[in-house]
N, C-alpha and C positions, 0 to 999 in steps of 0.2 A: 458511476455505474458499479454496482456490486454484483458479482456473478454468483456468490454463494458463501456458505459458512461451513462449519465443521461437519454437519450432517449431509451437506449437499455434494461436496466433491466434484463440482462441475468441470467440464472441459469444453474448450472452444476449439474446433478443428483447425489444424495447421500448426506451424512453427514449433520450435523447441522451447522447453520451459526450464527455469532454474530450479535448484533444489528447494523444496518447500521448507518452511520453518518446522522445527521439531514437533512431532505429533500431529501435523496437518497433512491432509491428503495431497498428493501430487496432482497438479493441473497443467494444462497446456493452454496457451493463449495464441491468438491469431498473429502470426509474424508480419502480416501485411497491414495490420491496423496502424492508424496514425496517432497512436497514443501509447503510453507506457502502462505497465501493469505491475502491481505488487500484491503479495499475499501477507496478511497480518499474522502475528504470532497467536498462540492459543490463549489469548487474553481478550477481554472486552477493551478495545482500544478507544481512547478519547480522541475526538476530532477537535482540533484547536483553531481559533480564529487566526492566530499568527504562529510562526514556528518557534514557540516557547511554551513551557508548561505554566507560565504566569499569565497567559492569555485566556480569554473566555472559552469555555467548553461549548461547542456547537451541537454535539451529539456523540454517539458511540458506534463502533463497528463490532460485529460479532466475532468470536474467535475464528481464525483461519479464513477470514473473508478475502476474496479476490477482488481488487478494486482497480479502476482505471485512474491514472494520474496524468496530469498535464505537464509536470515539471518537478524539479527538486531544487532545494536551496539550502545553504548552510544556515543553521539556526542554533538554538541552545544545545549544548552538548548533553547527550543522554548516553550513559555508558561510554563506549569508545567511538561514537559517531556524532557528527553535527548535521547529518543529512536529514531533511524533512521533505515529505512529498505533498504536493498540492493535489487535492482530489478533484477529479473531473466532475462537472455538473453542479454538485451541491456546494463546492468551495470548501475551504478549510484545509488544515494540515494534519498529517500524522508523522510521528517520529520514525526515522529509519532504524532506530534501535529495536522497534517492534514490527518491522516489515521486511520481507525479503523480495528483492527484485526478480520478477519473472520475465519482464521485457523492459530493457532500459528506457529511461526518459532523458530528455535534454536538460542540461543544467540551466535553470532560470537565472536571470540577472536581477 
């Protein structure tokens, strides 16, 4: 589920939000939701089939998108992190190097 991009700046009532990526609007996500949320950086972010840049590209997310995630996993190191987030619904993965956690997710095995 994607809540919005750079022009939308959406907010879902409730809960506290983390600091947004540089240049992105601040959003709040529902603290009672059964899922995690991340906000992408100000780039068009590729969605990968597996948590590595060597896997197939499934699509892209717009800059500053707020997306629901079902878990995280260590994958290929990008910058100073190996964290990748699994997208809810559509499937696929995005690197934690280009996403900021708004509401934490459980670590997937």
